[in-house]
mmCIF file of the N, C-alpha and C atoms, coordinates in Angstrom:
data_MODEL
# 
_entry.id   MODEL 
# 
loop_
_atom_site.group_PDB 
_atom_site.id 
_atom_site.type_symbol 
_atom_site.label_atom_id 
_atom_site.label_alt_id 
_atom_site.label_comp_id 
_atom_site.label_asym_id 
_atom_site.label_entity_id 
_atom_site.label_seq_id 
_atom_site.pdbx_PDB_ins_code 
_atom_site.Cartn_x 
_atom_site.Cartn_y 
_atom_site.Cartn_z 
_atom_site.occupancy 
_atom_site.B_iso_or_equiv 
_atom_site.pdbx_formal_charge 
_atom_site.auth_seq_id 
_atom_site.auth_comp_id 
_atom_site.auth_asym_id 
_atom_site.auth_atom_id 
_atom_site.pdbx_PDB_model_num 
ATOM 1   N N  . MET A 1 1  ? -304.186 -24.196 25.683 1.00 0.00 ? 1  MET A N  1 
ATOM 2   C CA . MET A 1 1  ? -303.105 -23.653 26.480 1.00 0.00 ? 1  MET A CA 1 
ATOM 3   C C  . MET A 1 1  ? -301.815 -23.707 25.658 1.00 0.00 ? 1  MET A C  1 
ATOM 4   N N  . LEU A 1 2  ? -301.110 -22.602 25.641 1.00 0.00 ? 2  LEU A N  1 
ATOM 5   C CA . LEU A 1 2  ? -299.853 -22.492 24.887 1.00 0.00 ? 2  LEU A CA 1 
ATOM 6   C C  . LEU A 1 2  ? -298.665 -22.718 25.811 1.00 0.00 ? 2  LEU A C  1 
ATOM 7   N N  . ARG A 1 3  ? -297.561 -23.134 25.202 1.00 0.00 ? 3  ARG A N  1 
ATOM 8   C CA . ARG A 1 3  ? -296.314 -23.347 25.942 1.00 0.00 ? 3  ARG A CA 1 
ATOM 9   C C  . ARG A 1 3  ? -295.246 -22.428 25.377 1.00 0.00 ? 3  ARG A C  1 
ATOM 10  N N  . LEU A 1 4  ? -294.531 -21.757 26.248 1.00 0.00 ? 4  LEU A N  1 
ATOM 11  C CA . LEU A 1 4  ? -293.407 -20.910 25.850 1.00 0.00 ? 4  LEU A CA 1 
ATOM 12  C C  . LEU A 1 4  ? -292.135 -21.713 26.068 1.00 0.00 ? 4  LEU A C  1 
ATOM 13  N N  . MET A 1 5  ? -291.404 -21.939 24.991 1.00 0.00 ? 5  MET A N  1 
ATOM 14  C CA . MET A 1 5  ? -290.176 -22.729 25.019 1.00 0.00 ? 5  MET A CA 1 
ATOM 15  C C  . MET A 1 5  ? -288.981 -21.817 24.774 1.00 0.00 ? 5  MET A C  1 
ATOM 16  N N  . ILE A 1 6  ? -287.880 -22.133 25.436 1.00 0.00 ? 6  ILE A N  1 
ATOM 17  C CA . ILE A 1 6  ? -286.624 -21.436 25.216 1.00 0.00 ? 6  ILE A CA 1 
ATOM 18  C C  . ILE A 1 6  ? -285.591 -22.467 24.790 1.00 0.00 ? 6  ILE A C  1 
ATOM 19  N N  . TYR A 1 7  ? -284.714 -22.070 23.872 1.00 0.00 ? 7  TYR A N  1 
ATOM 20  C CA . TYR A 1 7  ? -283.714 -22.981 23.316 1.00 0.00 ? 7  TYR A CA 1 
ATOM 21  C C  . TYR A 1 7  ? -282.320 -22.412 23.541 1.00 0.00 ? 7  TYR A C  1 
ATOM 22  N N  . ASN A 1 8  ? -281.375 -23.296 23.752 1.00 0.00 ? 8  ASN A N  1 
ATOM 23  C CA . ASN A 1 8  ? -279.993 -22.905 23.992 1.00 0.00 ? 8  ASN A CA 1 
ATOM 24  C C  . ASN A 1 8  ? -279.352 -22.472 22.679 1.00 0.00 ? 8  ASN A C  1 
ATOM 25  N N  . ASP A 1 9  ? -278.773 -21.279 22.690 1.00 0.00 ? 9  ASP A N  1 
ATOM 26  C CA . ASP A 1 9  ? -278.061 -20.801 21.507 1.00 0.00 ? 9  ASP A CA 1 
ATOM 27  C C  . ASP A 1 9  ? -276.566 -20.673 21.780 1.00 0.00 ? 9  ASP A C  1 
ATOM 28  N N  . GLU A 1 10 ? -276.155 -21.049 22.997 1.00 0.00 ? 10 GLU A N  1 
ATOM 29  C CA . GLU A 1 10 ? -274.759 -21.024 23.408 1.00 0.00 ? 10 GLU A CA 1 
ATOM 30  C C  . GLU A 1 10 ? -274.126 -19.634 23.323 1.00 0.00 ? 10 GLU A C  1 
ATOM 31  N N  . VAL A 1 11 ? -274.965 -18.595 23.390 1.00 0.00 ? 11 VAL A N  1 
ATOM 32  C CA . VAL A 1 11 ? -274.473 -17.220 23.345 1.00 0.00 ? 11 VAL A CA 1 
ATOM 33  C C  . VAL A 1 11 ? -274.712 -16.530 24.685 1.00 0.00 ? 11 VAL A C  1 
ATOM 34  N N  . VAL A 1 12 ? -275.919 -16.632 25.212 1.00 0.00 ? 12 VAL A N  1 
ATOM 35  C CA . VAL A 1 12 ? -276.247 -15.944 26.465 1.00 0.00 ? 12 VAL A CA 1 
ATOM 36  C C  . VAL A 1 12 ? -275.706 -16.735 27.653 1.00 0.00 ? 12 VAL A C  1 
ATOM 37  N N  . THR A 1 13 ? -275.404 -16.026 28.724 1.00 0.00 ? 13 THR A N  1 
ATOM 38  C CA . THR A 1 13 ? -274.861 -16.666 29.927 1.00 0.00 ? 13 THR A CA 1 
ATOM 39  C C  . THR A 1 13 ? -275.992 -17.210 30.797 1.00 0.00 ? 13 THR A C  1 
ATOM 40  N N  . LEU A 1 14 ? -275.633 -18.146 31.670 1.00 0.00 ? 14 LEU A N  1 
ATOM 41  C CA . LEU A 1 14 ? -276.619 -18.675 32.614 1.00 0.00 ? 14 LEU A CA 1 
ATOM 42  C C  . LEU A 1 14 ? -277.180 -17.557 33.489 1.00 0.00 ? 14 LEU A C  1 
ATOM 43  N N  . GLU A 1 15 ? -276.329 -16.641 33.882 1.00 0.00 ? 15 GLU A N  1 
ATOM 44  C CA . GLU A 1 15 ? -276.773 -15.526 34.724 1.00 0.00 ? 15 GLU A CA 1 
ATOM 45  C C  . GLU A 1 15 ? -277.813 -14.665 34.009 1.00 0.00 ? 15 GLU A C  1 
ATOM 46  N N  . PHE A 1 16 ? -277.596 -14.421 32.713 1.00 0.00 ? 16 PHE A N  1 
ATOM 47  C CA . PHE A 1 16 ? -278.547 -13.618 31.940 1.00 0.00 ? 16 PHE A CA 1 
ATOM 48  C C  . PHE A 1 16 ? -279.859 -14.362 31.761 1.00 0.00 ? 16 PHE A C  1 
ATOM 49  N N  . VAL A 1 17 ? -279.798 -15.671 31.564 1.00 0.00 ? 17 VAL A N  1 
ATOM 50  C CA . VAL A 1 17 ? -281.019 -16.476 31.460 1.00 0.00 ? 17 VAL A CA 1 
ATOM 51  C C  . VAL A 1 17 ? -281.810 -16.370 32.761 1.00 0.00 ? 17 VAL A C  1 
ATOM 52  N N  . ILE A 1 18 ? -281.144 -16.574 33.874 1.00 0.00 ? 18 ILE A N  1 
ATOM 53  C CA . ILE A 1 18 ? -281.816 -16.526 35.175 1.00 0.00 ? 18 ILE A CA 1 
ATOM 54  C C  . ILE A 1 18 ? -282.428 -15.150 35.416 1.00 0.00 ? 18 ILE A C  1 
ATOM 55  N N  . GLU A 1 19 ? -281.650 -14.120 35.202 1.00 0.00 ? 19 GLU A N  1 
ATOM 56  C CA . GLU A 1 19 ? -282.135 -12.744 35.396 1.00 0.00 ? 19 GLU A CA 1 
ATOM 57  C C  . GLU A 1 19 ? -283.358 -12.464 34.533 1.00 0.00 ? 19 GLU A C  1 
ATOM 58  N N  . SER A 1 20 ? -283.314 -12.876 33.282 1.00 0.00 ? 20 SER A N  1 
ATOM 59  C CA . SER A 1 20 ? -284.414 -12.615 32.356 1.00 0.00 ? 20 SER A CA 1 
ATOM 60  C C  . SER A 1 20 ? -285.669 -13.392 32.729 1.00 0.00 ? 20 SER A C  1 
ATOM 61  N N  . LEU A 1 21 ? -285.521 -14.646 33.143 1.00 0.00 ? 21 LEU A N  1 
ATOM 62  C CA . LEU A 1 21 ? -286.693 -15.439 33.530 1.00 0.00 ? 21 LEU A CA 1 
ATOM 63  C C  . LEU A 1 21 ? -287.362 -14.858 34.765 1.00 0.00 ? 21 LEU A C  1 
ATOM 64  N N  . VAL A 1 22 ? -286.570 -14.331 35.676 1.00 0.00 ? 22 VAL A N  1 
ATOM 65  C CA . VAL A 1 22 ? -287.135 -13.687 36.867 1.00 0.00 ? 22 VAL A CA 1 
ATOM 66  C C  . VAL A 1 22 ? -287.876 -12.409 36.461 1.00 0.00 ? 22 VAL A C  1 
ATOM 67  N N  . GLU A 1 23 ? -287.251 -11.589 35.636 1.00 0.00 ? 23 GLU A N  1 
ATOM 68  C CA . GLU A 1 23 ? -287.841 -10.308 35.251 1.00 0.00 ? 23 GLU A CA 1 
ATOM 69  C C  . GLU A 1 23 ? -289.020 -10.450 34.296 1.00 0.00 ? 23 GLU A C  1 
ATOM 70  N N  . VAL A 1 24 ? -288.884 -11.302 33.292 1.00 0.00 ? 24 VAL A N  1 
ATOM 71  C CA . VAL A 1 24 ? -289.893 -11.377 32.228 1.00 0.00 ? 24 VAL A CA 1 
ATOM 72  C C  . VAL A 1 24 ? -291.010 -12.362 32.557 1.00 0.00 ? 24 VAL A C  1 
ATOM 73  N N  . CYS A 1 25 ? -290.645 -13.513 33.100 1.00 0.00 ? 25 CYS A N  1 
ATOM 74  C CA . CYS A 1 25 ? -291.628 -14.586 33.302 1.00 0.00 ? 25 CYS A CA 1 
ATOM 75  C C  . CYS A 1 25 ? -292.092 -14.709 34.744 1.00 0.00 ? 25 CYS A C  1 
ATOM 76  N N  . ASP A 1 26 ? -291.606 -13.831 35.605 1.00 0.00 ? 26 ASP A N  1 
ATOM 77  C CA . ASP A 1 26 ? -292.009 -13.819 37.010 1.00 0.00 ? 26 ASP A CA 1 
ATOM 78  C C  . ASP A 1 26 ? -291.633 -15.111 37.736 1.00 0.00 ? 26 ASP A C  1 
ATOM 79  N N  . HIS A 1 27 ? -290.531 -15.737 37.322 1.00 0.00 ? 27 HIS A N  1 
ATOM 80  C CA . HIS A 1 27 ? -290.053 -16.937 37.996 1.00 0.00 ? 27 HIS A CA 1 
ATOM 81  C C  . HIS A 1 27 ? -289.413 -16.553 39.330 1.00 0.00 ? 27 HIS A C  1 
ATOM 82  N N  . HIS A 1 28 ? -289.497 -17.454 40.292 1.00 0.00 ? 28 HIS A N  1 
ATOM 83  C CA . HIS A 1 28 ? -288.690 -17.325 41.505 1.00 0.00 ? 28 HIS A CA 1 
ATOM 84  C C  . HIS A 1 28 ? -287.263 -17.678 41.109 1.00 0.00 ? 28 HIS A C  1 
ATOM 85  N N  . ILE A 1 29 ? -286.303 -17.218 41.851 1.00 0.00 ? 29 ILE A N  1 
ATOM 86  C CA . ILE A 1 29 ? -284.898 -17.431 41.499 1.00 0.00 ? 29 ILE A CA 1 
ATOM 87  C C  . ILE A 1 29 ? -284.576 -18.921 41.362 1.00 0.00 ? 29 ILE A C  1 
ATOM 88  N N  . GLU A 1 30 ? -285.120 -19.754 42.246 1.00 0.00 ? 30 GLU A N  1 
ATOM 89  C CA . GLU A 1 30 ? -284.854 -21.196 42.184 1.00 0.00 ? 30 GLU A CA 1 
ATOM 90  C C  . GLU A 1 30 ? -285.424 -21.803 40.911 1.00 0.00 ? 30 GLU A C  1 
ATOM 91  N N  . GLN A 1 31 ? -286.621 -21.390 40.553 1.00 0.00 ? 31 GLN A N  1 
ATOM 92  C CA . GLN A 1 31 ? -287.261 -21.886 39.330 1.00 0.00 ? 31 GLN A CA 1 
ATOM 93  C C  . GLN A 1 31 ? -286.460 -21.455 38.106 1.00 0.00 ? 31 GLN A C  1 
ATOM 94  N N  . ALA A 1 32 ? -285.998 -20.224 38.099 1.00 0.00 ? 32 ALA A N  1 
ATOM 95  C CA . ALA A 1 32 ? -285.203 -19.716 36.977 1.00 0.00 ? 32 ALA A CA 1 
ATOM 96  C C  . ALA A 1 32 ? -283.881 -20.474 36.864 1.00 0.00 ? 32 ALA A C  1 
ATOM 97  N N  . GLU A 1 33 ? -283.261 -20.772 38.005 1.00 0.00 ? 33 GLU A N  1 
ATOM 98  C CA . GLU A 1 33 ? -282.016 -21.532 37.996 1.00 0.00 ? 33 GLU A CA 1 
ATOM 99  C C  . GLU A 1 33 ? -282.228 -22.930 37.436 1.00 0.00 ? 33 GLU A C  1 
ATOM 100 N N  . GLN A 1 34 ? -283.303 -23.585 37.840 1.00 0.00 ? 34 GLN A N  1 
ATOM 101 C CA . GLN A 1 34 ? -283.609 -24.924 37.328 1.00 0.00 ? 34 GLN A CA 1 
ATOM 102 C C  . GLN A 1 34 ? -283.812 -24.889 35.818 1.00 0.00 ? 34 GLN A C  1 
ATOM 103 N N  . CYS A 1 35 ? -284.557 -23.906 35.338 1.00 0.00 ? 35 CYS A N  1 
ATOM 104 C CA . CYS A 1 35 ? -284.777 -23.770 33.895 1.00 0.00 ? 35 CYS A CA 1 
ATOM 105 C C  . CYS A 1 35 ? -283.462 -23.522 33.160 1.00 0.00 ? 35 CYS A C  1 
ATOM 106 N N  . ALA A 1 36 ? -282.615 -22.679 33.736 1.00 0.00 ? 36 ALA A N  1 
ATOM 107 C CA . ALA A 1 36 ? -281.337 -22.381 33.098 1.00 0.00 ? 36 ALA A CA 1 
ATOM 108 C C  . ALA A 1 36 ? -280.474 -23.630 32.978 1.00 0.00 ? 36 ALA A C  1 
ATOM 109 N N  . TRP A 1 37 ? -280.445 -24.461 34.022 1.00 0.00 ? 37 TRP A N  1 
ATOM 110 C CA . TRP A 1 37 ? -279.652 -25.690 33.955 1.00 0.00 ? 37 TRP A CA 1 
ATOM 111 C C  . TRP A 1 37 ? -280.253 -26.696 32.976 1.00 0.00 ? 37 TRP A C  1 
ATOM 112 N N  . LEU A 1 38 ? -281.578 -26.802 32.939 1.00 0.00 ? 38 LEU A N  1 
ATOM 113 C CA . LEU A 1 38 ? -282.215 -27.667 31.940 1.00 0.00 ? 38 LEU A CA 1 
ATOM 114 C C  . LEU A 1 38 ? -281.867 -27.198 30.535 1.00 0.00 ? 38 LEU A C  1 
ATOM 115 N N  . LEU A 1 39 ? -281.919 -25.904 30.333 1.00 0.00 ? 39 LEU A N  1 
ATOM 116 C CA . LEU A 1 39 ? -281.564 -25.320 29.043 1.00 0.00 ? 39 LEU A CA 1 
ATOM 117 C C  . LEU A 1 39 ? -280.127 -25.659 28.684 1.00 0.00 ? 39 LEU A C  1 
ATOM 118 N N  . TYR A 1 40 ? -279.234 -25.532 29.644 1.00 0.00 ? 40 TYR A N  1 
ATOM 119 C CA . TYR A 1 40 ? -277.823 -25.799 29.416 1.00 0.00 ? 40 TYR A CA 1 
ATOM 120 C C  . TYR A 1 40 ? -277.571 -27.269 29.067 1.00 0.00 ? 40 TYR A C  1 
ATOM 121 N N  . PHE A 1 41 ? -278.199 -28.180 29.818 1.00 0.00 ? 41 PHE A N  1 
ATOM 122 C CA . PHE A 1 41 ? -277.920 -29.606 29.633 1.00 0.00 ? 41 PHE A CA 1 
ATOM 123 C C  . PHE A 1 41 ? -278.728 -30.266 28.523 1.00 0.00 ? 41 PHE A C  1 
ATOM 124 N N  . THR A 1 42 ? -279.975 -29.813 28.293 1.00 0.00 ? 42 THR A N  1 
ATOM 125 C CA . THR A 1 42 ? -280.823 -30.483 27.290 1.00 0.00 ? 42 THR A CA 1 
ATOM 126 C C  . THR A 1 42 ? -281.015 -29.669 26.023 1.00 0.00 ? 42 THR A C  1 
ATOM 127 N N  . GLY A 1 43 ? -280.695 -28.379 26.080 1.00 0.00 ? 43 GLY A N  1 
ATOM 128 C CA . GLY A 1 43 ? -280.827 -27.535 24.903 1.00 0.00 ? 43 GLY A CA 1 
ATOM 129 C C  . GLY A 1 43 ? -282.168 -26.840 24.768 1.00 0.00 ? 43 GLY A C  1 
ATOM 130 N N  . LYS A 1 44 ? -283.100 -27.165 25.675 1.00 0.00 ? 44 LYS A N  1 
ATOM 131 C CA . LYS A 1 44 ? -284.409 -26.499 25.614 1.00 0.00 ? 44 LYS A CA 1 
ATOM 132 C C  . LYS A 1 44 ? -285.082 -26.617 26.968 1.00 0.00 ? 44 LYS A C  1 
ATOM 133 N N  . CYS A 1 45 ? -286.072 -25.754 27.170 1.00 0.00 ? 45 CYS A N  1 
ATOM 134 C CA . CYS A 1 45 ? -286.835 -25.804 28.412 1.00 0.00 ? 45 CYS A CA 1 
ATOM 135 C C  . CYS A 1 45 ? -288.177 -25.113 28.195 1.00 0.00 ? 45 CYS A C  1 
ATOM 136 N N  . GLN A 1 46 ? -289.218 -25.740 28.691 1.00 0.00 ? 46 GLN A N  1 
ATOM 137 C CA . GLN A 1 46 ? -290.536 -25.112 28.693 1.00 0.00 ? 46 GLN A CA 1 
ATOM 138 C C  . GLN A 1 46 ? -290.570 -24.177 29.890 1.00 0.00 ? 46 GLN A C  1 
ATOM 139 N N  . ILE A 1 47 ? -290.732 -22.882 29.645 1.00 0.00 ? 47 ILE A N  1 
ATOM 140 C CA . ILE A 1 47 ? -290.612 -21.920 30.739 1.00 0.00 ? 47 ILE A CA 1 
ATOM 141 C C  . ILE A 1 47 ? -291.930 -21.361 31.236 1.00 0.00 ? 47 ILE A C  1 
ATOM 142 N N  . LYS A 1 48 ? -292.993 -21.514 30.446 1.00 0.00 ? 48 LYS A N  1 
ATOM 143 C CA . LYS A 1 48 ? -294.280 -20.978 30.893 1.00 0.00 ? 48 LYS A CA 1 
ATOM 144 C C  . LYS A 1 48 ? -295.402 -21.625 30.104 1.00 0.00 ? 48 LYS A C  1 
ATOM 145 N N  . ASN A 1 49 ? -296.532 -21.826 30.757 1.00 0.00 ? 49 ASN A N  1 
ATOM 146 C CA . ASN A 1 49 ? -297.777 -22.250 30.126 1.00 0.00 ? 49 ASN A CA 1 
ATOM 147 C C  . ASN A 1 49 ? -298.786 -21.137 30.323 1.00 0.00 ? 49 ASN A C  1 
ATOM 148 N N  . GLY A 1 50 ? -299.687 -20.978 29.384 1.00 0.00 ? 50 GLY A N  1 
ATOM 149 C CA . GLY A 1 50 ? -300.725 -19.980 29.582 1.00 0.00 ? 50 GLY A CA 1 
ATOM 150 C C  . GLY A 1 50 ? -301.467 -19.649 28.312 1.00 0.00 ? 50 GLY A C  1 
ATOM 151 N N  . GLU A 1 51 ? -302.313 -18.683 28.426 1.00 0.00 ? 51 GLU A N  1 
ATOM 152 C CA . GLU A 1 51 ? -303.095 -18.204 27.297 1.00 0.00 ? 51 GLU A CA 1 
ATOM 153 C C  . GLU A 1 51 ? -302.257 -17.230 26.475 1.00 0.00 ? 51 GLU A C  1 
ATOM 154 N N  . ARG A 1 52 ? -302.677 -17.008 25.250 1.00 0.00 ? 52 ARG A N  1 
ATOM 155 C CA . ARG A 1 52 ? -301.928 -16.155 24.325 1.00 0.00 ? 52 ARG A CA 1 
ATOM 156 C C  . ARG A 1 52 ? -301.658 -14.770 24.901 1.00 0.00 ? 52 ARG A C  1 
ATOM 157 N N  . ASN A 1 53 ? -302.655 -14.165 25.533 1.00 0.00 ? 53 ASN A N  1 
ATOM 158 C CA . ASN A 1 53 ? -302.477 -12.806 26.060 1.00 0.00 ? 53 ASN A CA 1 
ATOM 159 C C  . ASN A 1 53 ? -301.444 -12.745 27.184 1.00 0.00 ? 53 ASN A C  1 
ATOM 160 N N  . GLN A 1 54 ? -301.154 -13.872 27.830 1.00 0.00 ? 54 GLN A N  1 
ATOM 161 C CA . GLN A 1 54 ? -300.126 -13.927 28.869 1.00 0.00 ? 54 GLN A CA 1 
ATOM 162 C C  . GLN A 1 54 ? -298.764 -14.270 28.266 1.00 0.00 ? 54 GLN A C  1 
ATOM 163 N N  . ILE A 1 55 ? -298.744 -15.218 27.336 1.00 0.00 ? 55 ILE A N  1 
ATOM 164 C CA . ILE A 1 55 ? -297.499 -15.756 26.790 1.00 0.00 ? 55 ILE A CA 1 
ATOM 165 C C  . ILE A 1 55 ? -296.857 -14.832 25.752 1.00 0.00 ? 55 ILE A C  1 
ATOM 166 N N  . TYR A 1 56 ? -297.655 -14.228 24.897 1.00 0.00 ? 56 TYR A N  1 
ATOM 167 C CA . TYR A 1 56 ? -297.103 -13.449 23.781 1.00 0.00 ? 56 TYR A CA 1 
ATOM 168 C C  . TYR A 1 56 ? -296.226 -12.275 24.221 1.00 0.00 ? 56 TYR A C  1 
ATOM 169 N N  . PRO A 1 57 ? -296.624 -11.483 25.216 1.00 0.00 ? 57 PRO A N  1 
ATOM 170 C CA . PRO A 1 57 ? -295.723 -10.392 25.654 1.00 0.00 ? 57 PRO A CA 1 
ATOM 171 C C  . PRO A 1 57 ? -294.387 -10.907 26.185 1.00 0.00 ? 57 PRO A C  1 
ATOM 172 N N  . MET A 1 58 ? -294.394 -12.040 26.873 1.00 0.00 ? 58 MET A N  1 
ATOM 173 C CA . MET A 1 58 ? -293.151 -12.634 27.364 1.00 0.00 ? 58 MET A CA 1 
ATOM 174 C C  . MET A 1 58 ? -292.289 -13.078 26.184 1.00 0.00 ? 58 MET A C  1 
ATOM 175 N N  . TYR A 1 59 ? -292.914 -13.684 25.216 1.00 0.00 ? 59 TYR A N  1 
ATOM 176 C CA . TYR A 1 59 ? -292.234 -14.131 23.995 1.00 0.00 ? 59 TYR A CA 1 
ATOM 177 C C  . TYR A 1 59 ? -291.537 -12.962 23.306 1.00 0.00 ? 59 TYR A C  1 
ATOM 178 N N  . LYS A 1 60 ? -292.264 -11.867 23.122 1.00 0.00 ? 60 LYS A N  1 
ATOM 179 C CA . LYS A 1 60 ? -291.706 -10.688 22.447 1.00 0.00 ? 60 LYS A CA 1 
ATOM 180 C C  . LYS A 1 60 ? -290.535 -10.095 23.241 1.00 0.00 ? 60 LYS A C  1 
ATOM 181 N N  . GLU A 1 61 ? -290.673 -10.014 24.554 1.00 0.00 ? 61 GLU A N  1 
ATOM 182 C CA . GLU A 1 61 ? -289.609 -9.450  25.379 1.00 0.00 ? 61 GLU A CA 1 
ATOM 183 C C  . GLU A 1 61 ? -288.363 -10.338 25.357 1.00 0.00 ? 61 GLU A C  1 
ATOM 184 N N  . LEU A 1 62 ? -288.544 -11.646 25.441 1.00 0.00 ? 62 LEU A N  1 
ATOM 185 C CA . LEU A 1 62 ? -287.390 -12.548 25.388 1.00 0.00 ? 62 LEU A CA 1 
ATOM 186 C C  . LEU A 1 62 ? -286.707 -12.484 24.025 1.00 0.00 ? 62 LEU A C  1 
ATOM 187 N N  . LEU A 1 63 ? -287.481 -12.365 22.963 1.00 0.00 ? 63 LEU A N  1 
ATOM 188 C CA . LEU A 1 63 ? -286.891 -12.180 21.632 1.00 0.00 ? 63 LEU A CA 1 
ATOM 189 C C  . LEU A 1 63 ? -286.051 -10.911 21.589 1.00 0.00 ? 63 LEU A C  1 
ATOM 190 N N  . SER A 1 64 ? -286.577 -9.838  22.166 1.00 0.00 ? 64 SER A N  1 
ATOM 191 C CA . SER A 1 64 ? -285.852 -8.564  22.140 1.00 0.00 ? 64 SER A CA 1 
ATOM 192 C C  . SER A 1 64 ? -284.556 -8.633  22.944 1.00 0.00 ? 64 SER A C  1 
ATOM 193 N N  . ARG A 1 65 ? -284.477 -9.568  23.876 1.00 0.00 ? 65 ARG A N  1 
ATOM 194 C CA . ARG A 1 65 ? -283.259 -9.758  24.673 1.00 0.00 ? 65 ARG A CA 1 
ATOM 195 C C  . ARG A 1 65 ? -282.283 -10.731 24.005 1.00 0.00 ? 65 ARG A C  1 
ATOM 196 N N  . GLY A 1 66 ? -282.649 -11.237 22.831 1.00 0.00 ? 66 GLY A N  1 
ATOM 197 C CA . GLY A 1 66 ? -281.756 -12.088 22.086 1.00 0.00 ? 66 GLY A CA 1 
ATOM 198 C C  . GLY A 1 66 ? -281.921 -13.587 22.292 1.00 0.00 ? 66 GLY A C  1 
ATOM 199 N N  . PHE A 1 67 ? -282.992 -13.995 22.944 1.00 0.00 ? 67 PHE A N  1 
ATOM 200 C CA . PHE A 1 67 ? -283.219 -15.408 23.193 1.00 0.00 ? 67 PHE A CA 1 
ATOM 201 C C  . PHE A 1 67 ? -283.868 -16.092 21.994 1.00 0.00 ? 67 PHE A C  1 
ATOM 202 N N  . ASN A 1 68 ? -283.610 -17.371 21.856 1.00 0.00 ? 68 ASN A N  1 
ATOM 203 C CA . ASN A 1 68 ? -284.254 -18.210 20.853 1.00 0.00 ? 68 ASN A CA 1 
ATOM 204 C C  . ASN A 1 68 ? -285.444 -18.858 21.548 1.00 0.00 ? 68 ASN A C  1 
ATOM 205 N N  . VAL A 1 69 ? -286.652 -18.334 21.290 1.00 0.00 ? 69 VAL A N  1 
ATOM 206 C CA . VAL A 1 69 ? -287.869 -18.800 21.945 1.00 0.00 ? 69 VAL A CA 1 
ATOM 207 C C  . VAL A 1 69 ? -288.923 -19.140 20.906 1.00 0.00 ? 69 VAL A C  1 
ATOM 208 N N  . ASP A 1 70 ? -289.906 -19.927 21.341 1.00 0.00 ? 70 ASP A N  1 
ATOM 209 C CA . ASP A 1 70 ? -290.985 -20.332 20.457 1.00 0.00 ? 70 ASP A CA 1 
ATOM 210 C C  . ASP A 1 70 ? -292.239 -20.536 21.283 1.00 0.00 ? 70 ASP A C  1 
ATOM 211 N N  . ILE A 1 71 ? -293.379 -20.353 20.647 1.00 0.00 ? 71 ILE A N  1 
ATOM 212 C CA . ILE A 1 71 ? -294.666 -20.637 21.279 1.00 0.00 ? 71 ILE A CA 1 
ATOM 213 C C  . ILE A 1 71 ? -295.230 -21.873 20.598 1.00 0.00 ? 71 ILE A C  1 
ATOM 214 N N  . LEU A 1 72 ? -295.554 -22.869 21.404 1.00 0.00 ? 72 LEU A N  1 
ATOM 215 C CA . LEU A 1 72 ? -296.117 -24.121 20.881 1.00 0.00 ? 72 LEU A CA 1 
ATOM 216 C C  . LEU A 1 72 ? -297.535 -24.302 21.352 1.00 0.00 ? 72 LEU A C  1 
# 
């Protein structure tokens, strides 16, 4: 099982993080808000677990939106 991680780059806004997690990762708004605050306060957040075929498209889309993401 792979983990999709997002890292704080201090460029994108909390609102953009929340919007993107809802659109790309299918998060509920509350879940996206929690991830955004974790990202803000700790500098990173695990946003999704799954198989490569599920995680990789999300990874590519978040990269295209300017996020600093990684698959572990």
